[in-house]
C-alpha positions in Angstrom: 0.2 0.1 -0.2 1.6 3.5 -0.8 2.6 5.8 1.9 -0.1 8.5 1.4 1.6 10.7 4.8 5.8 10.5 4.6 8.2 12.4 7.4 11.2 13.2 6.7 13.9 13.8 9.9 16.9 14.1 8.6 18.4 16.6 5.0 18.8 13.9 3.2 15.8 12.5 3.5 14.1 15.4 2.2 16.2 15.9 -0.3 14.8 11.9 -1.8 11.4 12.6 -1.1 12.6 15.7 -3.7 14.3 13.7 -6.2 11.4 11.2 -6.0 8.7 13.8 -6.8 7.2 13.0 -3.8 7.0 16.8 -1.9 2.9 16.6 -2.2 2.6 13.8 1.1 5.7 15.2 3.0 3.8 16.2 6.5 6.5 16.7 8.4 10.5 17.9 8.6 13.7 17.7 10.8 14.9 21.7 12.1 18.3 21.0 10.0 16.1 20.3 6.5 17.1 23.5 4.1 15.5 22.7 0.7 13.5 22.6 -1.7 12.5 25.8 -0.3 9.0 25.2 -1.2 9.1 21.8 1.5 10.2 24.4 4.4 6.6 25.4 5.3 6.4 21.6 6.6 5.5 21.0 10.0 9.5 20.8 11.8 9.0 17.6 14.4 13.2 17.6 15.2 15.5 20.2 17.4 18.6 20.1 18.3 20.2 20.7 21.8 24.0 21.5 20.7 24.3 25.2 19.7 25.6 25.2 16.8 26.4 28.7 15.9 29.5 27.7 18.4 33.0 27.4 16.3 33.7 23.6 15.9 36.5 23.1 18.6 32.9 24.3 21.2 30.6 22.0 19.0 32.5 19.6 19.8 33.1 19.8 23.3 29.4 20.1 23.3 28.9 16.8 21.5 31.5 14.9 24.0 29.8 16.4 27.1 25.9 15.2 26.1 27.3 12.0 25.1 29.4 11.2 29.1 26.2 12.3 30.2 24.2 10.2 28.6 22.4 12.7 27.1 20.7 12.9 23.8 21.6 15.5 21.1 19.0 15.9 19.5 14.8 16.0 20.6 11.8 14.4 18.6 8.2 16.3 19.3 6.2 13.3 19.1 2.6 15.4 19.9 3.4 16.9 16.5 4.5 13.6 15.3 1.8 11.7 16.1 -0.6 14.9 15.1 0.6 14.2 11.6 -0.1 10.5 11.5 2.6 9.7 9.2 2.7 6.9 7.5 6.4 6.1 6.5 9.2 7.9 8.5 12.9 8.2 7.5 15.6 8.1 9.9 18.9 7.5 10.1 21.5 5.2 11.4 24.9 6.0 9.5 26.2 9.0 12.7 24.5 9.5 16.5 25.7 13.4 16.3 24.8 14.5 12.4 20.5 14.0 13.1 18.2 11.7 14.8 18.8 8.4 15.2 17.6 5.1 14.2 17.4 3.9 17.6 15.6 7.2 19.1 12.7 6.9 16.4 12.2 3.4 17.2 12.0 4.3 20.7 9.7 7.6 19.9 7.7 5.2 17.3 7.1 2.0 20.3 5.6 5.1 22.8 3.0 6.0 20.8 0.0 3.7 20.1 -1.0 6.6 17.4 2.5 5.6 15.1 3.1 1.9 15.3 1.4 1.2 11.8 4.0 3.7 10.9 7.0 2.2 7.6 10.3 3.5 9.4 12.8 3.3 6.9 16.3 3.6 8.1 19.9 5.4 5.9 23.0 4.4 6.3 24.9 4.8 3.2 28.9 5.3 2.9 29.3 5.6 -0.8 27.3 6.9 -4.0 25.8 2.4 -4.7 24.1 2.2 -0.9 22.7 6.3 -1.8 21.6 5.1 -4.8 20.2 1.8 -2.9 19.0 3.8 -0.5 16.8 5.9 -2.3 15.3 2.9 -3.9 14.5 1.9 -0.7 12.8 5.0 0.5 10.6 4.8 -3.1 9.7 1.0 -2.4 8.3 1.8 1.0 6.5 5.0 -1.3 5.0 2.7 -3.4 6.6 4.7 -5.8 8.8 2.7 -7.4 9.2 3.2 -10.7 9.8 6.9 -9.8 12.8 5.3 -7.7 14.1 3.8 -10.9 13.9 6.3 -12.4 15.9 8.6 -10.5 18.5 6.0 -10.0 18.8 6.1 -13.9 19.2 9.7 -14.1 21.3 10.2 -11.3 23.8 6.9 -12.2 23.9 8.7 -16.0 25.4 11.7 -14.6 27.9 10.3 -12.2 28.5 7.5 -15.3 29.5 10.7 -17.5 32.1 12.0 -14.5 33.8 8.8 -14.9 34.0 8.8 -18.4 35.9 11.9 -18.5 38.5 11.3 -15.4 38.9 7.5 -15.6 41.6 7.7 -18.1 43.6 10.0 -16.2 46.9 8.1 -14.5 47.9 7.9 -10.5 50.4 9.9 -12.1 48.5 13.1 -12.3 45.8 12.5 -10.1 46.5 15.5 -7.7 46.8 14.4 -3.8 43.6 16.1 -2.1 42.5 16.3 1.7 38.8 17.1 2.1 38.8 18.1 5.5 35.4 17.4 7.8 35.9 18.8 11.2 38.5 21.5 11.9 38.8 21.0 16.0 39.8 18.2 15.9 40.7 17.8 12.4 39.4 15.0 10.8 39.7 14.3 7.2 35.8 13.0 5.1 35.8 9.6 5.2 32.5 7.4 4.1 31.7 8.5 0.3 34.2 11.3 0.0 37.2 9.3 -1.2 35.2 7.3 -3.3 34.0 11.5 -4.9 37.6 11.9 -5.2 38.6 9.4 -7.4 36.1 9.6 -9.5 36.3 13.5 -9.7 40.3 13.0 -10.9 41.9 13.1 -7.4 43.1 10.6 -4.8 43.7 10.6 -1.8 45.1 7.6 0.6 44.5 9.0 3.9 40.9 7.8 3.9 39.0 4.7 2.3 36.3 4.1 1.0 33.6 3.3 2.5 35.6 4.2 6.8 34.0 6.5 9.0 35.5 9.5 9.5 38.0 9.8 13.0 40.6 12.4 14.2 43.3 12.8 11.8 46.7 14.2 12.8 47.6 17.4 10.9 51.7 15.9 10.4 49.8 12.8 8.7 48.7 15.5 6.6 51.8 17.7 6.3 53.5 14.0 5.2 50.6 13.1 2.9 51.4 17.2 1.1 48.3 17.6 -0.7 47.6 19.9 -4.0 44.5 20.5 -3.4 42.5 21.3 0.0 38.7 21.9 0.5 37.6 22.6 4.1 34.4 21.4 3.8 32.9 21.3 7.3 29.8 19.7 8.8 26.9 21.3 8.7 28.6 24.7 8.1 28.1 26.9 5.1 30.0 29.0 3.0 30.9 31.9 5.1 31.5 28.9 8.6 34.2 26.9 6.3 36.0 30.5 5.5 35.9 31.2 9.6 37.2 27.8 10.4 40.1 27.4 8.0 41.3 30.4 9.4 42.2 27.4 12.5 44.8 25.7 9.4 45.7 28.5 8.5 48.5 28.9 12.0 49.0 25.1 11.9 52.7 24.2 11.8 53.5 22.6 8.2 50.9 24.7 7.0 52.7 27.2 4.2 54.6 24.2 3.2 52.0 21.9 1.1 51.7 21.6 -1.8 48.1 22.7 -2.2 48.6 26.8 -0.1 51.9 27.5 -2.0 50.1 26.6 -5.5 47.1 28.1 -4.1 45.0 25.6 -4.3 43.4 26.1 -1.6 39.3 26.0 -0.6 36.2 26.3 1.3 32.8 24.7 0.1 29.5 24.8 1.8 29.8 21.5 3.3 25.9 22.0 4.9 25.3 21.9 0.9 27.4 19.7 -0.4 29.2 16.6 0.1 28.3 16.1 4.3 24.5 14.6 3.9 24.0 11.3 2.1 20.7 11.6 -0.5 21.1 12.8 -3.9 23.4 15.7 -3.1 26.1 14.0 -3.4 25.9 13.8 -7.4 25.3 17.5 -7.4 28.9 16.9 -5.1 30.6 15.4 -7.2 30.0 17.7 -10.3 31.1 19.9 -7.7 34.5 18.9 -7.2 35.2 17.4 -10.2 35.5 21.3 -11.9 37.1 22.3 -8.6 40.0 19.5 -9.4 40.0 19.2 -13.2 38.9 23.4 -14.8 37.7 25.7 -11.1 36.5 28.2 -12.9 33.8 25.8 -13.8 32.7 26.5 -10.6 32.7 30.3 -11.2 30.4 29.7 -14.6 27.9 26.5 -13.4 24.9 28.1 -11.9 24.8 25.7 -9.7 27.7 26.2 -7.7 26.8 30.3 -7.1 27.7 30.5 -3.4 29.0 26.7 -3.2 32.6 27.6 -2.5 35.6 29.9 -2.4 39.4 30.0 -3.2 41.3 30.6 0.0 43.9 33.3 -0.3 45.9 36.1 1.7 46.7 34.5 5.1 45.1 31.3 4.1 48.2 30.6 1.5 51.3 31.6 0.9 
């Protein structure tokens, strides 16, 4: 039976619903959902206990303190969710820090008789293939299987177009790329990002496809000597990414890296691109491909307006 009322408790889920053309069924969204614009009038049924306006070091302290105390990072407005009566709830099991997680949703559903008939679909991708599979799972759960197949085909065609262009590039010609997902503590982006770097024509041995992002020693980054650095803090927009990058410029050995010496250091809107496990990953792949191969494309493609900025002055040699 098709799901007629969908609650999306994460931004990637809302973007999947939009990709499937099912926004008319969307009845609730999360506090972090910010696109597409015409879905933003839906009631928000989650909220964060963390102050995201703080710098990365303070956000990290807040998260660690909450986890040490056994406190949740997010709340679900259960009364509102029950009133909205979704028959399909989208959540995630990928990261306990990034959004409301599966266990919290399962607990909420179990506590509310009005929700116990709802289907819960949890997203947990670590690759582009996983993201496409998740999209199809959502489509199947919503009774929109054919729309799912069409969306997967569209996205796979775009991925293949990138691969056709970059696959012939020999390893020796692929720039070393460091994608920085968090600044304090320093984390190199993992999960799907090593795969995106490879598809885009670069290389990064600091992480491997499918790994979880983890704290990385700055000394290892300097030893890797990236030729391109992209600062894309999770959940931060472009302005916040530029602010966070200032911390990196004070690290020992920063100016010695090839990326800094050649002026190939960029800040990116990690919140809109790269960090989310939905169809926007294909946009992210195309943005990264433009960045690694001909940066001017990021300035002429209207899709990427306000998405990335080269860092200069104090950030470069």
